[in-house]
C-alpha positions as CSV (number, residue, x, y, z in Angstrom):
1,M,99.4,-18.1,56.3
2,K,97.8,-17.3,52.9
3,L,96.9,-13.8,54.2
4,I,100.5,-13.2,55.3
5,L,101.9,-14.4,52.0
6,T,99.4,-12.2,50.0
7,T,100.3,-9.1,52.1
8,L,104.1,-9.7,51.6
9,L,103.6,-10.1,47.9
10,L,101.6,-6.8,47.7
11,F,104.4,-4.9,49.4
12,A,107.2,-6.6,47.5
13,F,105.5,-6.1,44.1
14,R,103.9,-2.7,44.2
15,P,103.2,-1.2,40.7
16,D,105.9,1.5,41.2
17,N,108.5,-1.3,41.4
18,F,107.5,-2.4,37.9
19,I,106.8,0.9,36.1
20,G,109.5,2.9,37.8
21,E,110.0,6.6,38.0
22,P,113.0,8.5,36.8
23,V,115.1,9.5,39.8
24,A,117.5,12.5,39.8
25,T,120.4,12.4,42.3
26,L,122.0,15.7,43.0
27,T,125.5,15.9,44.7
28,C,127.3,19.2,45.3
29,K,130.4,20.3,47.1
30,S,132.1,23.7,47.5
31,A,135.6,24.1,46.3
32,S,136.9,23.9,49.9
33,G,134.8,20.8,50.6
34,R,133.4,22.4,53.7
35,T,129.9,22.8,52.3
36,Q,127.9,20.0,50.7
37,F,124.3,19.7,49.3
38,S,122.7,16.5,48.1
39,A,119.1,15.6,47.1
40,E,117.0,12.8,45.7
41,L,114.4,14.2,43.3
42,P,112.0,11.7,41.7
43,S,111.0,12.8,38.2
44,C,113.2,15.8,38.9
45,S,110.0,17.5,40.1
46,Y,109.6,16.8,43.8
47,L,111.7,16.1,46.9
48,E,112.3,12.7,48.4
49,K,115.1,13.9,50.7
50,A,117.9,16.5,50.9
51,E,120.9,17.3,53.2
52,F,122.7,20.6,53.5
53,L,126.0,20.4,55.4
54,I,128.5,23.0,56.5
55,D,131.6,21.9,58.5
56,G,129.8,18.7,59.4
57,S,126.7,20.4,60.8
58,K,123.6,19.2,58.9
59,L,120.1,20.3,58.0
60,T,117.8,17.6,56.5
61,F,114.7,17.9,54.5
62,S,112.2,15.2,53.5
63,K,109.1,14.7,51.3
64,Q,107.0,16.1,54.2
65,D,108.6,19.5,53.8
66,Q,107.5,22.0,51.2
67,S,109.4,22.0,47.9
68,S,109.4,23.8,44.6
69,I,111.7,22.5,41.9
70,I,112.1,23.8,38.3
71,F,114.2,21.6,35.9
72,D,114.4,22.8,32.3
73,P,117.7,21.5,30.9
74,T,117.0,22.8,27.4
75,N,117.1,26.4,28.8
76,K,119.7,25.5,31.5
77,V,117.4,26.3,34.4
78,F,117.5,24.3,37.6
79,T,116.2,25.7,40.9
80,I,115.2,24.2,44.2
81,Y,113.4,25.9,47.0
82,L,112.9,23.9,50.2
83,E,111.1,25.0,53.4
84,S,110.3,23.1,56.6
85,A,106.7,22.1,57.1
86,S,106.9,23.0,60.8
87,N,105.2,26.1,62.0
88,D,107.6,26.3,65.0
89,T,109.8,29.3,64.3
90,K,112.8,27.8,66.2
91,A,112.6,24.7,63.9
92,H,112.0,26.7,60.7
93,K,114.6,26.0,57.9
94,F,114.8,26.8,54.2
95,I,117.1,26.4,51.2
96,K,117.4,28.4,48.0
97,F,119.5,26.6,45.3
98,W,120.0,27.6,41.7
99,A,122.3,26.5,38.8
100,L,124.4,29.0,37.1
101,P,123.2,28.7,33.5
102,D,126.5,29.5,31.8
103,S,128.1,26.5,33.4
104,F,125.2,24.0,32.9
105,K,126.1,21.2,30.5
106,K,125.1,17.6,29.7
107,V,128.2,15.4,30.0
108,K,126.5,12.0,29.5
109,S,123.4,10.7,27.7
110,V,122.7,7.0,27.3
111,T,119.4,5.6,26.0
112,G,118.4,2.0,26.5
113,P,115.6,-0.2,25.4
114,G,112.0,1.1,25.9
115,S,112.1,4.5,27.7
116,Q,115.2,3.9,29.8
117,F,117.8,6.7,29.9
118,H,120.6,8.0,31.9
119,D,121.7,11.7,31.6
120,T,124.4,13.4,33.7
121,Y,124.7,17.1,34.0
122,E,127.6,19.1,35.6
123,F,127.3,22.7,36.6
124,R,128.1,25.3,39.2
125,A,125.3,26.5,41.5
126,K,124.7,28.9,44.4
127,I,123.0,27.9,47.7
128,F,121.7,30.1,50.5
129,G,119.6,28.9,53.4
130,S,119.2,28.4,57.1
131,E,122.5,28.1,58.9
132,P,123.1,24.4,60.0
133,R,125.9,25.4,62.5
134,K,124.5,26.3,65.9
135,D,127.2,28.9,66.7
136,K,126.6,31.0,63.5
137,E,124.1,33.5,62.3
138,Y,120.6,32.5,61.4
139,N,121.2,32.3,57.6
140,S,124.2,31.0,55.7
141,K,126.2,33.1,53.3
142,E,125.6,32.6,49.6
143,I,128.0,29.7,48.7
144,E,129.1,28.5,45.3
145,L,129.0,24.7,44.7
146,I,130.3,22.3,42.0
147,C,127.4,19.9,41.2
148,T,126.6,16.7,39.4
149,L,123.0,15.7,38.6
150,D,122.4,12.1,37.6
151,Y,119.0,11.6,36.1
152,E,117.9,8.1,35.1
153,L,115.2,5.6,34.6
């Protein structure tokens, strides 16, 4: 019984539950609403998960996939490149995403006790990647999105 209780406590009170890591949540939608992109980006530097939807057809990415993220709000730079980890050419998928710098702006900034913060950015972005719809070409067209990035600790 003591071993079970100790194991449960270790999983319930891992150090990352106490220390925390800033998490960025990205949500984007095209003007028509037909295309959506969302992602969870811990520390705004690596991928936890992402979804790319067009007309209800979806591609998903996870932390096992390859990712490259650049986030430099001072210079209005935010890019994401995702690529499937699979070597199977039929299962290969990718996403290229970039913010349009002239539209990038911070719309909310709240600072709390200690190092807590909550920043919200709004911007337009472009996305291009593997086509999620089965009846379409291999790659999507370049699509413009309206995005919100919530970044908080």
